[in-house]
Legacy VTK file of the C-alpha trace (Angstrom):
# vtk DataFile Version 3.0
C-alpha trace
ASCII
DATASET POLYDATA
POINTS 73 float
96.578 -52.262 -18.951
95.920 -55.705 -20.268
98.042 -57.634 -22.729
96.099 -56.279 -25.690
96.318 -52.639 -24.552
92.810 -52.537 -23.056
91.998 -51.686 -19.483
90.892 -54.554 -17.210
87.185 -55.392 -17.261
86.546 -54.263 -13.675
88.053 -50.857 -14.405
86.006 -50.448 -17.586
82.781 -51.417 -15.795
83.661 -49.018 -12.975
84.129 -46.129 -15.360
80.856 -46.985 -17.078
79.034 -46.957 -13.736
80.559 -43.574 -12.879
79.438 -42.225 -16.237
75.912 -43.560 -15.694
75.779 -42.044 -12.208
76.884 -38.649 -13.451
74.519 -38.822 -16.432
71.587 -38.716 -14.016
72.088 -34.977 -13.514
71.574 -33.826 -17.111
68.407 -35.935 -17.174
67.316 -34.247 -13.934
67.910 -30.785 -15.436
65.913 -31.655 -18.546
63.012 -33.128 -16.589
62.940 -30.347 -14.012
63.420 -27.210 -16.075
62.564 -28.128 -19.650
59.686 -30.546 -19.083
58.534 -28.890 -15.876
58.230 -31.922 -13.614
58.255 -31.261 -9.885
61.468 -33.157 -9.056
63.697 -32.605 -6.075
67.418 -33.387 -6.107
66.834 -35.781 -3.201
64.846 -37.984 -5.565
67.726 -38.243 -8.036
70.663 -38.444 -5.622
70.254 -42.182 -4.796
70.563 -43.065 -8.492
73.655 -40.893 -8.786
75.279 -42.479 -5.759
74.267 -45.997 -6.848
76.435 -45.548 -9.928
79.275 -43.401 -8.632
80.179 -45.208 -5.398
80.413 -48.768 -6.770
81.969 -47.393 -9.951
84.700 -45.633 -8.003
85.418 -48.809 -6.054
85.537 -50.961 -9.191
87.627 -48.487 -11.160
90.282 -48.516 -8.411
89.814 -52.103 -7.235
93.333 -53.266 -8.073
94.869 -50.274 -6.308
92.643 -50.738 -3.247
93.425 -54.453 -3.081
97.152 -53.717 -3.244
96.794 -51.107 -0.498
95.064 -53.624 1.788
97.656 -56.292 1.087
100.483 -53.910 2.034
98.828 -53.253 5.402
98.855 -56.923 6.399
101.779 -58.044 8.595
LINES 1 74
73 0 1 2 3 4 5 6 7 8 9 10 11 12 13 14 15 16 17 18 19 20 21 22 23 24 25 26 27 28 29 30 31 32 33 34 35 36 37 38 39 40 41 42 43 44 45 46 47 48 49 50 51 52 53 54 55 56 57 58 59 60 61 62 63 64 65 66 67 68 69 70 71 72
């Protein structure tokens, strides 16, 4: 946590990206079953992964950086 009790900016952005990536699926359900569009999950998966993968890296960036630094001789 930061000095003012808030999480670091990279962690907050990471969590926001994860949330955006996961939020793709409720939109997919609404468009597919309630609106009736012919969508396949393969069409939505890239948007999900585009938010979740970088978000997971950013949310744990400090931990990952520390892990890499410990591995150096």
